[in-house]
C-alpha positions in Angstrom: 14.7 4.8 -11.2 11.6 3.0 -9.7 8.4 3.3 -11.7 5.4 1.8 -9.2 1.9 1.2 -11.5 -1.0 0.3 -8.8 -3.9 -1.6 -10.3 -7.1 -3.6 -8.4 -9.1 -0.3 -7.7 -12.7 -0.1 -7.9 -16.4 0.8 -6.7 -17.1 -2.1 -3.9 -20.5 -2.1 -1.3 -19.6 -1.8 2.2 -18.7 -4.7 3.7 -17.0 -5.9 0.5 -12.9 -6.9 -0.5 -10.8 -5.9 -2.9 -7.2 -6.7 -3.6 -4.4 -3.7 -4.7 -1.5 -4.7 -6.5 1.3 -2.5 -6.8 4.1 -3.9 -10.0 7.5 -2.0 -9.5 10.0 -1.8 -12.8 13.1 0.3 -13.4 15.0 -2.1 -10.7 14.1 -4.6 -8.3 12.3 -3.3 -5.1 13.2 -6.8 -3.3 15.3 -5.0 -0.7 12.6 -1.9 -0.5 10.5 -1.2 2.3 7.0 -0.8 0.5 4.0 1.3 1.8 0.2 1.6 0.8 -0.9 5.4 1.6 -4.5 6.6 1.1 -6.0 10.3 0.1 -9.4 11.0 0.4 -11.4 14.1 -1.1 -10.5 16.9 1.0 -7.8 15.3 3.5 -4.2 14.9 3.2 -2.1 11.9 2.0 -2.3 9.2 5.3 -0.4 6.0 5.7 -2.1 2.8 5.7 0.3 -0.3 5.7 3.7 -1.1 5.2 6.0 -3.9 4.9 9.6 -4.7 5.3 12.1 -6.0 2.5 11.3 -9.7 3.6 7.8 -9.5 4.1 8.3 -10.9 7.5 7.5 -7.4 9.4 4.3 -5.5 8.6 2.6 -2.1 10.3 -0.6 -1.0 9.9 -2.5 2.0 10.7 -5.4 1.9 13.4 -7.8 2.1 11.2 -7.3 -0.7 8.8 -5.8 -2.9 11.9 -7.2 -6.2 11.3 -9.3 -5.6 7.9 -6.3 -5.1 5.4 -2.9 -7.2 4.9 -0.1 -6.0 3.2 2.3 -8.6 1.5 4.9 -9.0 -1.0 6.3 -11.1 -4.1 9.9 -10.2 -4.6 9.9 -12.7 -7.5 7.1 -10.7 -9.1 8.4 -7.4 -8.0 4.8 -6.9 -6.7 3.3 -5.9 -3.6 -0.6 -6.3 -2.6 -3.0 -5.0 -0.3 -5.9 -7.1 0.9 -8.4 -5.1 1.9 -11.4 -6.4 3.7 -14.9 -5.5 5.7 -14.5 -2.2 3.6 -16.3 1.1 4.7 -17.1 3.9 3.0 -14.6 5.9 5.0 -12.1 3.8 3.0 -13.1 5.5 0.1 -9.5 7.1 -1.4 -7.3 7.2 -4.0 -4.7 4.4 -2.9 -1.0 5.2 -3.6 2.3 2.4 -3.3 5.2 3.7 -2.4 8.8 2.4 -1.9 11.8 3.5 0.5 15.0 2.6 -1.4 17.3 3.5 2.0 18.0 -0.3 2.5 19.4 0.3 6.5 17.4 -2.4 8.3 17.9 -0.7 11.1 14.9 1.8 10.2 12.1 0.3 11.8 8.7 0.5 9.5 6.9 3.2 11.8 9.9 5.4 10.8 10.0 4.8 6.8 10.1 7.9 4.7 9.1 6.9 1.0 11.0 8.6 -2.2 9.3 6.4 -5.2 5.5 6.9 -5.2 2.8 5.3 -8.1 0.2 7.5 -9.4 -2.8 5.9 -7.7 -6.1 3.6 -8.2 -9.4 4.9 -6.8 -11.2 2.9 -4.3 -15.1 3.8 -3.5 -17.3 2.3 -0.9 -20.6 2.8 -0.9 -23.0 2.3 2.0 
């Protein structure tokens, strides 16, 4: 089993920045693809960004491309989401996820995730 714990959320003004962290425990996730998702009030959860096992390949939702950066530190079993130029529409609970399918032939855009964190709130004020 993998446990994921997110941190780094908070209240920030539009145009500001936040860095989210997701620490995994229970087993190493160094061979897993990792992703970030978010869910705004009254909306369905949506994909934000993902990174492959090595950190060498990333994939982003169009809405965050150019503003958010996903990265990982396998030595620390941690994934990050650097968020810049934040907008009020980025307000949501942000979730970290892990995909334990180590098949390297599955592209990031087709990954499904079987481990999820509890989420961290990000609120962007206008």
